[in-house]
C-alpha positions, 0 to 999 in steps of 0.5 A: 064640067057642069051637068044637070044631075043636081037639077034632075035629082031635085026634080025627081025628089020633088015629084016623089018618083019611085026609084023602082020606076027608073032606068038610067040610059047611056046613049053610047059607050062614051057616056057609060061612066057618066050614066053609071055615076048618075045611076049610083046617085039614084041608089044604084038604079038599073043601067042600060047602054045603047049599042049605037052603030054607024053605017058610014062617017057620021051616020048613026043608025 
């Protein structure tokens, strides 16, 4: 599987972004493992998870 992680990490490093200003966000429970791995690459950046709920089939709120 290919991800943009290396590109994003290089970009953040090139801009001297403070790791204290970052929070990694997973858009749903299915992305938590990927977001957690990315946060770990950012010196264990804080992690937030969106609690996405649906009001019907394929209707995200």
